[in-house]
C-alpha positions in Angstrom: -16.6 126.1 12.7 -16.7 123.5 15.4 -17.9 123.9 19.0 -14.3 123.7 20.5 -13.1 126.3 18.0 -16.0 128.6 19.0 -15.2 128.1 22.7 -11.6 128.9 22.2 -12.5 132.2 20.4 -15.1 133.1 23.1 -12.7 132.5 26.0 -9.7 134.2 24.5 -11.9 137.2 23.5 -13.3 137.5 27.0 -9.9 137.1 28.8 -7.6 139.1 26.5 -9.6 141.4 24.3 -7.5 140.7 21.2 -7.2 143.1 18.3 -6.6 140.0 16.1 -7.5 136.4 16.7 -7.3 133.4 14.4 -8.0 129.9 15.6 -6.9 127.2 13.2 -8.0 123.6 13.6 -5.0 121.4 12.8 -6.7 118.2 13.9 -6.9 116.6 10.4 -3.2 116.8 10.0 -2.8 114.7 13.2 -5.1 111.9 12.3 -3.7 108.6 13.5 -1.3 110.4 16.0 -1.4 110.2 19.8 -4.1 112.5 21.2 -6.2 112.5 18.1 -9.5 111.6 19.6 -11.5 111.3 16.3 -13.7 114.4 17.2 -12.0 116.5 14.6 -11.2 119.2 17.3 -8.2 118.2 19.3 -5.2 120.1 17.8 -5.2 123.9 17.3 -3.0 126.8 16.4 -3.9 130.2 17.9 -2.6 133.4 16.4 -3.5 136.3 18.8 -2.5 139.9 19.2 -3.5 141.8 22.3 -2.5 144.8 24.3 -2.4 142.5 27.3 0.8 141.1 25.9 2.7 144.4 25.6 5.9 144.3 27.7 5.4 140.6 28.6 7.9 137.8 27.7 6.9 135.2 25.1 6.5 132.7 27.9 4.3 135.0 29.9 2.1 135.6 26.8 1.7 131.9 26.2 0.9 131.3 29.9 -1.9 134.0 29.6 -3.4 132.1 26.7 -3.1 128.7 28.4 -4.6 130.2 31.6 -7.7 131.4 29.6 -8.0 127.9 28.2 -7.1 125.9 31.3 -10.3 123.7 31.4 -10.1 122.9 27.7 -6.4 122.0 27.9 -7.3 119.6 30.7 -9.7 117.8 28.4 -10.8 118.7 24.9 -7.6 120.2 23.5 -4.7 117.8 23.1 -2.2 120.2 21.4 -2.1 124.0 21.2 0.4 126.0 19.2 0.4 129.7 20.3 1.7 132.7 18.3 1.1 135.6 20.6 2.2 139.2 20.4 1.2 142.8 21.1 -0.4 144.7 18.2 2.1 146.2 15.8 4.9 143.8 16.9 
């Protein structure tokens, strides 16, 4: 697991206390595309379930995730796909 992946997990865990969290590094499938910086850690999918999302719209849930990763989205992360939901939904 790479450093950016570990950082994403750490920040999302601290901010949202997920009951489920999976961070998938999609960078290899974007090799040669814009934003692929050669680091091997620039494109990610996050699957996250958290009570913090209960009653929130999908857009609000995604904003919560992006807010927790604000610094990384401004630099290290080029693309982030988010699959967020409350537990049991």
